[in-house]
C-alpha positions as CSV (number, residue, x, y, z in Angstrom):
1,M,0.0,0.0,0.0
2,E,3.0,2.3,0.6
3,E,3.5,3.0,-3.2
4,N,-0.2,3.9,-3.7
5,T,-0.1,6.7,-1.2
6,Q,2.4,8.5,-3.4
7,K,0.1,8.3,-6.4
8,K,-2.8,10.5,-7.2
9,S,-6.3,9.5,-8.1
10,G,-9.5,11.3,-8.7
11,F,-12.5,12.2,-10.8
12,V,-12.5,14.9,-13.6
13,T,-15.5,16.1,-15.5
14,L,-15.5,17.7,-19.0
15,I,-18.1,20.4,-19.3
16,G,-19.0,22.8,-22.1
17,R,-21.6,23.7,-24.6
18,P,-22.6,20.9,-27.1
19,N,-20.1,20.3,-29.9
20,V,-17.1,22.0,-28.3
21,G,-15.0,18.9,-28.6
22,K,-15.3,17.2,-25.2
23,S,-15.5,13.6,-26.5
24,T,-12.6,14.2,-28.9
25,L,-10.4,15.5,-26.1
26,M,-11.3,12.6,-23.8
27,N,-10.6,10.1,-26.6
28,H,-7.1,11.7,-27.1
29,L,-6.3,11.8,-23.4
30,I,-7.3,8.1,-23.0
31,G,-5.7,7.1,-26.3
32,Q,-8.8,5.0,-27.3
33,K,-12.1,5.7,-28.8
34,I,-14.7,5.6,-26.0
35,A,-17.0,8.5,-26.4
36,I,-18.7,8.9,-29.7
37,T,-18.0,12.0,-31.7
38,S,-20.2,13.6,-34.3
39,D,-20.6,17.0,-35.9
40,K,-24.1,17.1,-34.5
41,P,-24.5,18.6,-31.0
42,Q,-25.8,16.5,-28.1
43,T,-24.1,13.3,-29.1
44,T,-23.2,12.2,-25.6
45,R,-26.2,11.3,-23.6
46,N,-25.0,9.4,-20.6
47,R,-22.1,10.1,-18.2
48,I,-19.2,8.1,-19.7
49,Q,-16.5,7.1,-17.2
50,T,-13.1,6.5,-18.8
51,V,-10.0,5.7,-16.9
52,Y,-6.5,6.9,-17.6
53,T,-3.6,5.3,-15.6
54,D,0.1,6.0,-15.7
55,D,2.9,6.1,-13.2
56,R,1.6,9.4,-11.7
57,G,-1.7,7.8,-10.7
58,Q,-5.2,7.6,-12.2
59,I,-7.7,10.0,-13.7
60,I,-11.3,9.0,-14.0
61,F,-13.0,11.1,-16.7
62,V,-16.7,11.6,-16.4
63,D,-18.0,13.0,-19.7
64,T,-21.3,14.8,-19.4
65,P,-23.9,15.9,-21.9
66,G,-23.4,19.6,-22.9
67,I,-25.2,22.0,-20.6
68,H,-27.9,23.8,-22.7
69,K,-31.5,24.9,-22.3
70,A,-33.8,21.8,-22.2
71,K,-36.4,21.5,-25.0
72,N,-37.9,18.1,-23.9
73,K,-37.6,15.4,-21.3
74,L,-34.4,14.0,-22.8
75,G,-33.0,17.5,-22.8
76,E,-34.0,18.0,-19.1
77,Y,-32.4,14.7,-18.2
78,M,-29.1,15.7,-20.0
79,V,-28.9,19.1,-18.3
80,N,-29.6,17.4,-14.9
81,V,-26.8,14.9,-15.4
82,A,-24.3,17.6,-16.4
83,E,-25.1,19.9,-13.4
84,H,-25.2,17.0,-10.9
85,T,-21.7,16.0,-11.9
86,L,-20.1,19.3,-10.9
87,K,-20.4,18.6,-7.2
88,D,-19.1,15.1,-7.4
89,V,-15.6,15.5,-8.9
90,D,-12.1,16.7,-8.0
91,V,-11.4,18.8,-11.1
92,I,-13.6,20.5,-13.7
93,L,-12.4,21.0,-17.2
94,W,-14.5,23.7,-19.0
95,L,-14.0,23.6,-22.7
96,V,-14.7,26.6,-24.8
97,E,-14.0,27.6,-28.4
98,P,-11.4,30.2,-29.3
99,S,-13.4,33.5,-29.2
100,T,-13.5,36.8,-27.4
101,F,-17.3,36.7,-27.5
102,I,-18.8,35.1,-24.4
103,G,-22.4,34.1,-25.3
104,A,-25.4,33.3,-23.2
105,G,-24.6,29.6,-23.2
106,E,-21.2,30.2,-21.8
107,R,-22.5,32.6,-19.2
108,H,-25.1,30.0,-18.1
109,I,-22.2,27.5,-17.5
110,A,-20.1,30.1,-15.7
111,E,-23.1,30.7,-13.4
112,Q,-23.2,27.0,-12.5
113,L,-19.4,26.9,-12.1
114,N,-19.3,29.9,-9.7
115,K,-21.5,27.9,-7.3
116,V,-18.9,25.2,-6.8
117,K,-15.5,25.1,-4.9
118,T,-13.9,22.5,-7.2
119,P,-10.7,23.6,-9.1
120,I,-11.7,24.7,-12.7
121,I,-9.3,24.4,-15.6
122,L,-10.4,26.5,-18.6
123,V,-9.5,24.7,-21.8
124,I,-9.6,26.8,-25.0
125,N,-10.0,24.1,-27.6
126,K,-9.6,24.1,-31.4
127,I,-6.6,26.5,-31.4
128,D,-5.6,24.8,-34.7
129,T,-8.3,26.9,-36.3
130,V,-6.7,30.2,-35.2
131,K,-4.5,31.6,-38.0
132,N,-2.7,34.2,-35.8
133,Q,-1.5,32.5,-32.6
134,D,-1.1,35.9,-30.8
135,E,-4.9,36.0,-30.8
136,I,-4.9,33.3,-28.2
137,L,-3.8,35.8,-25.6
138,T,-6.9,37.9,-26.3
139,F,-9.1,34.8,-25.8
140,I,-7.4,34.2,-22.5
141,A,-7.9,37.8,-21.5
142,A,-11.6,37.7,-22.4
143,Y,-12.3,34.6,-20.2
144,K,-9.9,35.0,-17.3
145,D,-12.3,36.9,-15.0
146,V,-15.5,35.0,-15.8
147,C,-14.6,32.4,-13.1
148,D,-11.9,31.9,-10.6
149,F,-9.8,29.5,-12.8
150,A,-7.1,27.3,-11.4
151,E,-5.4,27.2,-14.8
152,I,-6.1,28.2,-18.4
153,V,-4.8,25.9,-21.2
154,P,-5.1,26.6,-25.0
155,L,-5.0,23.3,-26.9
156,S,-6.1,21.4,-29.9
157,A,-7.8,18.0,-29.1
158,L,-8.0,17.1,-32.8
159,K,-4.3,17.8,-33.5
160,D,-3.2,16.5,-30.0
161,K,-1.5,19.8,-29.2
162,N,-0.9,20.6,-25.5
163,T,-2.9,17.5,-24.3
164,D,0.1,16.3,-22.4
165,L,0.3,19.6,-20.6
166,L,-3.3,19.3,-19.7
167,A,-2.9,15.8,-18.2
168,E,0.0,17.2,-16.1
169,L,-2.1,20.0,-14.7
170,I,-5.0,17.7,-13.9
171,F,-2.6,15.5,-11.8
172,K,-1.5,18.7,-10.0
173,Y,-5.0,19.2,-8.6
174,L,-5.9,15.6,-7.8
175,P,-5.7,14.2,-4.3
176,Y,-3.2,11.5,-3.2
177,G,-4.8,8.2,-2.7
178,P,-5.3,4.6,-3.9
179,Q,-6.5,3.8,-7.4
180,F,-10.2,3.2,-8.0
181,Y,-9.7,0.8,-10.9
182,D,-7.3,-1.9,-12.1
183,E,-4.5,-0.6,-14.4
184,D,-6.0,-2.2,-17.5
185,T,-9.5,-0.7,-17.0
186,V,-10.3,1.9,-19.7
187,T,-14.0,2.3,-19.1
188,D,-16.8,1.3,-16.8
189,Q,-19.4,1.4,-19.6
190,P,-20.8,-2.1,-20.4
191,M,-19.7,-3.4,-23.8
192,R,-23.4,-3.4,-24.9
193,Q,-23.7,0.3,-24.2
194,I,-20.5,1.2,-26.1
195,A,-21.7,-1.0,-29.1
196,S,-25.0,0.9,-29.2
197,E,-23.2,4.3,-29.0
198,L,-20.9,3.3,-31.9
199,I,-23.9,2.2,-34.0
200,R,-25.6,5.6,-33.2
201,E,-22.4,7.5,-34.1
202,K,-22.2,5.8,-37.5
203,A,-25.9,6.5,-38.1
204,L,-25.6,10.2,-37.2
205,R,-22.5,10.6,-39.3
206,L,-23.8,8.8,-42.4
207,L,-27.2,10.4,-42.3
208,E,-25.7,13.9,-41.9
209,E,-28.5,16.5,-42.1
210,E,-31.2,14.2,-43.2
211,I,-32.4,13.2,-39.8
212,P,-32.7,15.3,-36.7
213,H,-31.3,14.1,-33.4
214,G,-34.2,11.8,-32.5
215,I,-32.5,8.4,-32.9
216,A,-31.7,5.9,-30.2
217,V,-30.0,2.5,-30.5
218,T,-30.8,-0.6,-28.3
219,V,-28.7,-3.7,-28.4
220,E,-31.0,-6.7,-27.8
221,K,-28.4,-9.4,-28.1
222,M,-24.7,-9.6,-27.7
223,Q,-23.4,-13.2,-27.5
224,E,-20.2,-15.0,-28.3
225,R,-20.3,-18.3,-30.1
226,K,-18.0,-21.2,-29.2
227,N,-15.8,-20.3,-32.3
228,G,-15.3,-16.8,-30.9
229,I,-17.6,-14.9,-33.4
230,M,-19.8,-12.3,-31.6
231,D,-23.5,-12.1,-32.6
232,I,-25.0,-8.7,-32.1
233,E,-28.6,-7.7,-32.8
234,A,-29.5,-4.1,-32.5
235,T,-32.4,-1.8,-33.3
236,I,-32.2,1.8,-34.5
237,V,-35.2,3.7,-33.1
238,C,-36.5,6.8,-34.8
239,E,-39.4,9.2,-34.3
240,R,-41.1,9.2,-37.7
241,D,-42.1,6.8,-40.5
242,S,-40.3,9.1,-43.0
243,H,-37.1,8.8,-40.9
244,K,-37.4,5.0,-41.0
245,G,-37.2,5.1,-44.8
246,I,-34.2,7.4,-44.7
247,V,-32.3,5.2,-42.2
248,I,-33.0,2.0,-44.3
249,G,-32.2,3.8,-47.6
250,K,-32.9,2.6,-51.1
251,G,-32.9,-1.2,-51.1
252,G,-31.5,-1.2,-47.6
253,S,-28.3,0.6,-48.8
254,M,-28.1,3.1,-45.9
255,L,-28.7,0.5,-43.2
256,K,-26.0,-1.7,-44.8
257,K,-23.5,1.2,-44.7
258,I,-24.3,2.0,-41.1
259,G,-23.9,-1.7,-40.2
260,S,-20.6,-2.3,-41.9
261,A,-19.1,1.0,-40.5
262,A,-20.2,0.1,-37.0
263,R,-19.2,-3.5,-37.3
264,R,-15.6,-2.6,-38.1
265,E,-15.3,-0.4,-35.0
266,I,-17.0,-2.9,-32.7
267,E,-14.6,-5.7,-34.0
268,D,-11.7,-3.5,-33.0
269,M,-13.2,-3.0,-29.6
270,V,-14.0,-6.7,-28.9
271,E,-11.0,-8.0,-30.9
272,T,-13.0,-10.7,-32.6
273,Q,-15.2,-11.2,-35.7
274,V,-18.7,-9.6,-35.3
275,N,-22.0,-10.6,-37.0
276,L,-24.1,-7.5,-36.7
277,Q,-27.9,-7.5,-37.5
278,L,-29.7,-4.1,-37.6
279,W,-33.4,-3.3,-37.5
280,V,-35.2,0.0,-37.6
281,K,-38.3,0.8,-35.5
282,V,-40.5,3.9,-35.2
283,R,-41.4,5.1,-31.7
284,K,-43.2,8.5,-32.0
285,E,-42.0,11.2,-29.7
286,W,-39.8,8.9,-27.6
287,R,-37.8,11.8,-26.3
288,D,-40.8,13.0,-24.4
289,N,-41.8,9.6,-23.0
290,E,-40.1,8.8,-19.7
291,L,-40.8,5.1,-20.0
292,L,-39.3,4.8,-23.5
293,M,-36.3,6.9,-22.4
294,K,-35.8,4.5,-19.5
295,N,-36.0,1.6,-22.0
296,Y,-33.3,3.2,-24.2
297,G,-30.9,3.6,-21.2
298,Y,-31.5,7.2,-20.1
299,Q,-32.2,7.2,-16.4
300,K,-33.1,10.3,-14.3
301,N,-30.7,11.3,-11.6
302,S,-32.2,11.2,-8.1
């Protein structure tokens, strides 16, 4: 036990408006694809816990849905999860885009952050999109008095620039203590949940603008045969009959594309051959139906 007391261990949450790059940053820090990424906002719906372990100790990342104004029950649930998390962690990473304009969404987040005593590291992401790097100083100046920040770090999650520095600063603020997970643990999400998120990511990416955000994915079966092949049966749930047609595509072409893209990533994750069967169902207004939300894995926080 002697060695463990010299190591640090704690919980870190990533917070920020939808689509600011939280999942991309977490995937880079962990070095594996855990959180799904998409150009559409509100991709992450549940708290995703991922674990980073090195000789300094262990960081457990809790990814939250973006804080935004709720439009329906799913939206309320997502905001509730995000705000609930702020009180339960050792360090908060607040991700923002490089800008001197601080909009209403950011001010709403700052309001929540000013209520907590947790150390906050401001992360100015996407600096690879800034042509003149001197401008970064003006972004820091615009934000520095919005909250009492422990640190401010400009970085690019996409280009993996300054992510090592961020990991170093996170460890600086974590408490000393024993590790919560074994060294080889990367996530506490069940495989089934990660598989359903990967299928949903592929659907969102391939469908692009054709379908709004109202799709969920449920995995009904995930079973390994004696020869090692993994059988997975999953259903893509959408809100309208017209969406169902778009998800299936002409002669089933779109569903095939979604299936083969998801299958490749799931195979990488489970390290075996996967036989993936996909179906499409319509459940009207599921995002406003608490029972259906529960069925699709979205639980209200107490």
